[in-house]
Steps between C-alpha positions, in 0.01 A plus 500: 500500500841388613777319319384246236589143607602222260497126520812306404564143383860389521596198286852371542646162587779661709398540865775743568389736222138457622596612840709797383237614245211457757690720741539777241133465392359507850712817577312687232217726593308360205521143609160339604558129472785282381446132397800284427528190290815291437341339194349679188243210464388548856464882442295430188274263682463777779394751223243255362360457863471885523312515177257223621445664838490851351756610753732801436771434236860617568589842372859408441678166434870487534591192299837329495610358162690186578307263704468121477192315343328827383725796430403861494435514129294172532300680766441811279367282213237359747432835668424664160234237446306609811176708464575869394310656790737325734833505323475874416489583872849365549843650399784244471869579571749231401781448761837348403839468654652635162411730231483250204417683179301198364292478820424872489398477136282189569329675797413784280298271280233469776244765541471448873874563568566859597872464599804292543701540823818350653471332842492574779254780528544810736248741635579760223430235225173406667378854541584577143306187383203595716496851364523381154218255556275753674563741200415224244170411699403859479566508134313170445197631690502818303537318173217243596266780604551681170484209254184366355619144542585449867659157413796668320832398646737777588850404388821661589749603226816289475720797622298518825533124545872509506536842675545349842771263398773712634341581855 
């Protein structure tokens, strides 16, 4: 069957971090496709287009917190309003230049956020993210197949959400 491949969406207004993060992501054996947006609003528009065209949704979103116009938390509020069948396919990791306790706590309030990471990423961090997401996808699939209500949302306990903060 081969190595499972994942689609990434990088959202960061800093082109240097996008370049570095894309380089790390594309080195991973799990990387299938990487889309980059300098604006959270444009990324959200892209996701709406994917929904309309019924194209493949990203498996992983790497989201910067501090951006002009629409910051990472504004993006998350809008993302969580997307239809369940789309947003539950995606795991979001917040990216920041610092480990701000308030930001970590705020990120934990969103069910779609799996972890909080310091920039820039490296191959080891990307592989750990991929392995965690693949593990979660197996668990979600197993849970959905064994539940009477297949619309039930699988949520990750808070300790899992902040578990990657120290990578």
